[in-house]
N, C-alpha and C positions, 0 to 999 in steps of 0.2 A: 504494500500500500504506500503510495507516495504522499508526501507532505507538500501542500501547495501554499506558497507565500506570495501575497500580493502587496505591492507598495503603491499607495495612492498619493499622488502629487497634485496639489491645487495651486496654479500660478496666482500671483498677486493680481488683484482686480485692476489696480492702477499702475501705470508705468511712468516714472518721472520724465523719461525722455519723450513720451508721447503726449504728455500734458502741455498744452501751449501756455506761455506766460499769461497770467491773468490777475486781476485784482479780486476775483471771487474768493471770499473767505473760506468757503467749503473746499475749494480746490487747494488753497494754501494749507488748510488743515490736513487734507489727505496727503499732500507732499511731506508735511512734517511727520506724520505717522509712518509713512513709508521710509523716510530717511532714518528715523529712529529704529525701525525694525531691523535694518541691516540684513535684508533677506538674501538668500543664496539663489542662484539661477538653476534652471532645470538640469543642465549638464552636471553641475556639482552634486545635486541631490540624486541623480541617476547613478553617478559613480559611488556615492556614499552607500546607496542601497546595495549595489553590487559588492562593495567591500564587506559590509556587515552581514548581508543575506545573499550569498552567491547564487542561490536558486530562486531568488525573488523576481517576480514579474512586475516591471515598472508600468504604471498606468497613469497617464495625464488625464485628469478628470474632464478638463475642458475639451480635449481632443477625442477621447473615447467615450461616447455617450452611452455605451452598453456596460459600463463598469458595475452598475447595480445588478445586472444579471450574472456577472462573473463572481461577485462578492460572496454569495452563499456557498460557493465551491471552495473557498479559501479556509485553510486551517489556521493561518496566521495572517492578520491584516496589519500592515505597517503604514502608519500615517506619516507622510514625509513633510514635516513642517519646514518651510524654507527659512523661517525666522526662529527665534528662541521659544516662543509660546504658542505658535499656531494661530496668529491673527487671521480671522476669516474662516477657520476650520470648523466652527460650531455646527453648521448644517451637515457637513460631511461626517462628523462624529455621531450625530444623531442618526443619520442614515446607516452608518456602519453598525451601530448598536441594534437597529431594527432588523437588518438584513443578514447579519453574520450567523453562523452556526452558534448554538448555545454554548458550546465548549471552546469555540475558536478564541484565540488570544488576540488582543489589540495592543500593538506596540507603537511607540512613537520614536521616530528618528528625526531629530531637529537639525537645523543648519549649523548648530554649534557642536555637532557630532555626539550629542547625548542620545542614549538609547534607554528608554524606560517603558514599563508596563503602564498602560492607561487603565486605571481603575477609578472608582468613585472618588476616592480621596484626591488623586492627582488631577482628576477632571475638575473638581471644585477649586483646587489651588490654581489651575490654569485659568479658570473663569475669573477668579479674583485678579490675577495678574493682567488678564486681557482688559478688564474693566479699568484698572489703573492706567494701562497703556493707552487705550482708546480715549479715555477722559483726560489724559495728560495730567493726572492728579499730582504727580511728583513735581512737575514744572509749576503748576498752579500754587502748590504749597510753598515752593521755594520763592516764587514771586511775592506771595503774601507776606512771608517772613521778612524778605528783603525790604519790601515797602513799609512794613510795620516797624522795623528796627531803624530804618534810615533817619527819621526825625530825631530819635533819641541819640543816635551817634552824632548827628549834626549838632544837636544842642550841647552835647558833651564837648565836642571840639570847640565850639564857640565859647563855652565857659572856661576852657583851658587857654584861650587866646589864639587858637589856630584858625586860620582862614582858609 
């Protein structure tokens, strides 16, 4: 009996090179999220799958529309995140959870060369990280802290005679 491993790759929705310069805030936001994600390209992820799972079958979800029919035949499903946390992979994760065999393993291989089992705990941790990343919560917190402390630092400098 053979063991079938399928690697699912989902390209990024937006490409910085294809987005024309614009003043549209939504487009600028998308560019910032993509820049921060530091995603890997398809050839890198294909080579990584071959390195870690030599018998793995690479499937680009955007190019192969029949991946949902192949999925129930897989014994191991490897989600190939081009970035660290799989931004944009939530619909694929839900589809894999519904269509895979009950005993089939779901693994993740991300663009940072990390390989881990996708279970409920890791899925919730990824969702939290994705929320932080999409919302740019770290950047917003840093901006608020900087803006909040600046008047106090300025006042302290003025009281000490610094200009």
